[in-house]
DSSP file (Angstrom, degrees, kcal/mol; ACC not computed):
  #  RESIDUE AA STRUCTURE BP1 BP2  ACC     N-H-->O    O-->H-N    N-H-->O    O-->H-N    TCO  KAPPA ALPHA  PHI   PSI    X-CA   Y-CA   Z-CA
    1    1 A M              0   0    0      0, 0.0     2,-0.2     0, 0.0     0, 0.0   0.000 360.0 360.0 360.0 125.6   11.1  -38.0   45.0
    2    2 A A        -     0   0    0      1,-0.1     2,-0.2     0, 0.0     0, 0.0  -0.551 360.0-109.2 -85.3 146.4   13.5  -35.2   43.8
    3    3 A D        -     0   0    0     -2,-0.2    -1,-0.1     2,-0.0     0, 0.0  -0.487  32.5-145.8 -69.7 142.9   12.4  -32.4   41.6
    4    4 A S        -     0   0    0     -2,-0.2     4,-0.1     2,-0.2    -1,-0.0  -0.889  14.1-143.8-111.5 142.6   13.8  -32.5   38.1
    5    5 A P  S    S+     0   0    0      0, 0.0    10,-3.1     0, 0.0     3,-0.1   0.560  71.5 108.5 -77.8  -6.0   14.8  -29.5   36.1
    6    6 A S  B    S-A   14   0A   0      8,-0.3     8,-0.3     1,-0.1    -2,-0.2  -0.332  87.2 -86.2 -71.7 152.8   13.5  -31.3   33.0
    7    7 A C     >  -     0   0    0      6,-3.0     4,-1.5     1,-0.2    -1,-0.1  -0.339  31.0-138.6 -56.7 131.7   10.4  -30.3   31.2
    8    8 A A  T  4 S+     0   0    0      1,-0.2    -1,-0.2     2,-0.1    -2,-0.1   0.726  98.9  43.8 -67.1 -22.0    7.4  -32.0   32.9
    9    9 A F  T  4 S+     0   0    0      1,-0.0    -1,-0.2     0, 0.0    -2,-0.0   0.920 130.6  13.5 -90.3 -51.0    5.8  -32.6   29.4
   10   10 A C  T  4 S-     0   0    0      3,-0.1    -2,-0.1     0, 0.0    -4,-0.0   0.660  76.8-148.7-105.1 -17.9    8.6  -33.9   27.2
   11   11 A Q  S  < S+     0   0    0     -4,-1.5    -3,-0.1     2,-0.2    -5,-0.1   0.670  72.5  99.6  59.4  18.7   11.4  -34.7   29.7
   12   12 A T  S    S+     0   0    0      1,-0.1     2,-0.3     2,-0.0    -1,-0.1   0.685  79.1  28.1-109.0 -21.3   14.0  -33.8   27.0
   13   13 A E  S    S-     0   0    0     -6,-0.0    -6,-3.0     3,-0.0     2,-0.2  -0.880  92.5 -82.0-135.2 165.9   15.1  -30.2   27.9
   14   14 A V  B     -A    6   0A   0     -2,-0.3     2,-0.3    -8,-0.3    -8,-0.3  -0.516  55.1-111.3 -67.3 133.1   15.4  -28.0   30.9
   15   15 A E        +     0   0    0    -10,-3.1     2,-0.3    -2,-0.2    -1,-0.1  -0.509  53.6 148.3 -71.9 129.7   12.0  -26.5   31.7
   16   16 A S     >  -     0   0    0     -2,-0.3     4,-2.8     1,-0.1     5,-0.2  -0.950  59.3-105.2-149.9 165.0   11.7  -22.8   31.1
   17   17 A V  H  > S+     0   0    0     -2,-0.3     4,-2.6     1,-0.2     5,-0.3   0.942 122.1  49.9 -59.2 -47.0    9.0  -20.4   30.0
   18   18 A E  H  >>S+     0   0    0      1,-0.2     4,-2.4     2,-0.2     5,-0.7   0.923 112.1  47.4 -59.4 -45.1   10.6  -20.1   26.6
   19   19 A H  I  >>S+     0   0    0      3,-0.2     5,-2.3     1,-0.2     4,-1.6   0.949 113.7  47.1 -61.6 -48.9   10.8  -23.9   26.2
   20   20 A L  I  <5S+     0   0    0     -4,-2.8    -2,-0.2     1,-0.2    -1,-0.2   0.881 119.5  39.3 -61.8 -39.1    7.2  -24.5   27.3
   21   21 A L  I  <5S+     0   0    0     -4,-2.6    -1,-0.2    -5,-0.2    -2,-0.2   0.804 133.3  12.0 -82.2 -29.2    5.8  -21.8   25.1
   22   22 A F  I  <5S+     0   0    0     -4,-2.4    -3,-0.2    -5,-0.3    -2,-0.2   0.694 127.6  27.5-128.2 -23.4    7.8  -22.2   21.9
   23   23 A S  I  <<S+     0   0    0     -4,-1.6     2,-0.3    -5,-0.7    -3,-0.2   0.569  76.1 112.2-126.3  -7.8   10.0  -25.3   21.7
   24   24 A C     >< -     0   0    0     -5,-2.3     4,-1.7    -6,-0.2    -9,-0.0  -0.526  57.5-146.1 -69.3 126.4    8.4  -28.2   23.7
   25   25 A R  T  4 S+     0   0    0     -2,-0.3     4,-0.4     1,-0.2    -1,-0.2   0.804  97.0  48.1 -65.0 -28.0    7.2  -30.8   21.3
   26   26 A V  T >> S+     0   0    0      1,-0.2     3,-1.0     2,-0.2     4,-0.6   0.940 113.9  42.5 -78.1 -49.5    4.3  -31.7   23.5
   27   27 A S  H 3> S+     0   0    0      1,-0.2     4,-1.9     2,-0.2     3,-0.2   0.695  98.3  76.2 -73.1 -16.4    3.0  -28.2   24.2
   28   28 A S  H 3X S+     0   0    0     -4,-1.7     4,-2.0     1,-0.2    -1,-0.2   0.838  89.2  59.0 -62.4 -30.2    3.5  -27.2   20.6
   29   29 A S  H <> S+     0   0    0     -3,-1.0     4,-1.6    -4,-0.4    -1,-0.2   0.918 104.0  50.4 -62.0 -43.2    0.3  -29.2   19.8
   30   30 A F  H  X S+     0   0    0     -4,-0.6     4,-2.1     1,-0.2    -2,-0.2   0.928 109.6  50.5 -58.4 -46.3   -1.6  -26.9   22.2
   31   31 A W  H  X S+     0   0    0     -4,-1.9     4,-2.5     1,-0.2    -1,-0.2   0.832 105.1  56.6 -66.0 -32.2   -0.2  -23.8   20.5
   32   32 A K  H  X S+     0   0    0     -4,-2.0     4,-2.0     2,-0.2    -1,-0.2   0.898 108.3  48.2 -63.6 -38.8   -1.2  -25.1   17.1
   33   33 A H  H  X S+     0   0    0     -4,-1.6     4,-2.4     2,-0.2    -2,-0.2   0.891 110.3  51.4 -67.7 -39.6   -4.8  -25.4   18.4
   34   34 A V  H  X S+     0   0    0     -4,-2.1     4,-2.5     2,-0.2    -2,-0.2   0.937 110.5  48.4 -61.8 -46.7   -4.6  -21.8   19.8
   35   35 A L  H  X S+     0   0    0     -4,-2.5     4,-2.3     1,-0.2    -1,-0.2   0.897 110.9  51.0 -61.5 -40.3   -3.4  -20.5   16.5
   36   36 A S  H  X S+     0   0    0     -4,-2.0     4,-2.1     2,-0.2    -1,-0.2   0.917 109.9  49.8 -62.1 -43.5   -6.2  -22.3   14.7
   37   37 A W  H  X S+     0   0    0     -4,-2.4     4,-1.0     2,-0.2    -2,-0.2   0.915 110.3  50.0 -61.7 -44.2   -8.8  -20.9   17.1
   38   38 A L  H ><>S+     0   0    0     -4,-2.5     5,-2.5     1,-0.2     3,-0.6   0.906 110.4  49.7 -62.2 -41.7   -7.5  -17.3   16.6
   39   39 A R  H ><5S+     0   0    0     -4,-2.3     3,-2.1     1,-0.2    -1,-0.2   0.863 102.7  61.3 -66.0 -34.8   -7.6  -17.8   12.8
   40   40 A D  H 3<5S+     0   0    0     -4,-2.1    -1,-0.2     1,-0.3    -2,-0.2   0.807 106.8  46.6 -59.8 -28.7  -11.2  -19.0   13.1
   41   41 A Y  T <<5S-     0   0    0     -4,-1.0    -1,-0.3    -3,-0.6    -2,-0.2   0.121 121.0-111.3 -98.9  18.7  -12.0  -15.6   14.6
   42   42 A N  T < 5 +     0   0    0     -3,-2.1     2,-0.7     1,-0.2    -3,-0.2   0.816  65.0 152.9  56.0  35.5  -10.1  -13.8   11.8
   43   43 A I      < -     0   0    0     -5,-2.5     2,-0.3    -6,-0.1    -1,-0.2  -0.865  43.6-131.1 -96.4 119.5   -7.4  -12.7   14.2
   44   44 A S        +     0   0    0     -2,-0.7     3,-0.1     1,-0.1    -5,-0.0  -0.532  29.0 174.7 -72.2 128.2   -4.2  -12.2   12.4
   45   45 A V    >   +     0   0    0     -2,-0.3     3,-1.0     1,-0.1    -1,-0.1   0.261  52.7 102.0-114.3   8.6   -1.3  -13.9   14.2
   46   46 A D  T 3  S+     0   0    0      1,-0.3    -1,-0.1     3,-0.0    -2,-0.0   0.837  90.0  38.0 -62.2 -32.8    1.3  -13.1   11.5
   47   47 A N  T 3  S+     0   0    0     -3,-0.1     2,-0.4     2,-0.1    -1,-0.3   0.319  84.5 124.5-102.0   7.6    2.8  -10.3   13.6
   48   48 A L    <   -     0   0    0     -3,-1.0     2,-0.2     4,-0.1    -3,-0.1  -0.552  46.3-159.1 -72.2 125.2    2.4  -11.9   17.0
   49   49 A K     >  -     0   0    0     -2,-0.4     4,-1.7     1,-0.1     3,-0.4  -0.643  30.0-111.3-105.3 161.0    5.8  -12.0   18.7
   50   50 A E  H  > S+     0   0    0      1,-0.2     4,-2.5    -2,-0.2     5,-0.2   0.883 118.8  56.7 -55.9 -39.8    7.2  -14.1   21.5
   51   51 A E  H  > S+     0   0    0      1,-0.2     4,-3.1     2,-0.2     5,-0.3   0.864 103.2  54.3 -62.0 -36.3    7.2  -11.1   23.7
   52   52 A D  H  > S+     0   0    0     -3,-0.4     4,-1.5     2,-0.2    -1,-0.2   0.901 110.4  46.2 -64.2 -40.3    3.5  -10.5   23.1
   53   53 A V  H  X S+     0   0    0     -4,-1.7     4,-0.5     3,-0.2    -2,-0.2   0.933 120.1  38.4 -67.2 -46.0    2.7  -14.0   24.2
   54   54 A I  H  < S+     0   0    0     -4,-2.5    -2,-0.2     1,-0.2    -3,-0.2   0.915 129.2  26.7 -73.0 -43.5    4.9  -13.9   27.3
   55   55 A F  H  < S-     0   0    0     -4,-3.1    -3,-0.2    -5,-0.2    -2,-0.2   0.442 135.9 -16.5-108.7  -0.8    4.2  -10.3   28.5
   56   56 A G  H  X  +     0   0    0     -4,-1.5     4,-1.7    -5,-0.3     3,-0.3   0.376  56.3 152.1 164.5  51.6    0.8   -9.3   27.2
   57   57 A A  H  X S+     0   0    0     -4,-0.5     4,-3.4     1,-0.2     5,-0.3   0.851  83.0  62.1 -61.8 -32.4   -1.0  -11.1   24.5
   58   58 A R  H  > S+     0   0    0      1,-0.2     4,-1.9     2,-0.2    -1,-0.2   0.909 103.5  47.8 -61.6 -41.2   -4.3  -10.0   26.1
   59   59 A A  H  4 S+     0   0    0     -3,-0.3     4,-0.5     2,-0.2    -1,-0.2   0.900 115.0  46.2 -65.0 -40.4   -3.3   -6.3   25.4
   60   60 A V  H >< S+     0   0    0     -4,-1.7     3,-1.2     1,-0.2     4,-0.3   0.938 114.5  46.6 -66.7 -47.1   -2.4   -7.1   21.8
   61   61 A L  H >X S+     0   0    0     -4,-3.4     4,-2.6     1,-0.3     3,-1.9   0.789  97.8  70.8 -68.3 -27.7   -5.5   -9.2   21.2
   62   62 A S  T 3< S+     0   0    0     -4,-1.9    -1,-0.3     1,-0.3    -2,-0.2   0.739  91.4  60.6 -63.8 -20.0   -7.8   -6.6   22.7
   63   63 A T  T <4 S+     0   0    0     -3,-1.2    -1,-0.3    -4,-0.5    -2,-0.2   0.696 115.3  33.8 -76.3 -17.6   -7.1   -4.4   19.7
   64   64 A Y  T <4 S+     0   0    0     -3,-1.9     2,-0.4    -4,-0.3    -2,-0.2   0.749 120.2  43.2-104.0 -33.3   -8.6   -7.1   17.5
   65   65 A V     <  -     0   0    0     -4,-2.6     2,-0.8   -22,-0.0    -1,-0.2  -0.950  61.5-150.2-123.8 133.2  -11.3   -8.7   19.6
   66   66 A K              0   0    0     -2,-0.4    -4,-0.1     1,-0.1    -3,-0.1  -0.889 360.0 360.0 -99.8 106.0  -13.9   -7.0   21.8
   67   67 A W              0   0    0     -2,-0.8    -1,-0.1    -5,-0.1    -5,-0.0   0.478 360.0 360.0 -64.8 360.0  -14.6   -9.5   24.5
């Protein structure tokens, strides 16, 4: 069985970090749940950028939440 460059979840686009995190129709459901969870803890996500998610959401969130 050959490896495919297509997204393992939706099979419609080439799999990439950006696709998986932001544009995959399947993984977008997961991200909606994450955003809901953050809002439940009164964590503002209005200013959360793609770079924060990819390169250091933990550092950004640590300013809002004390684990």
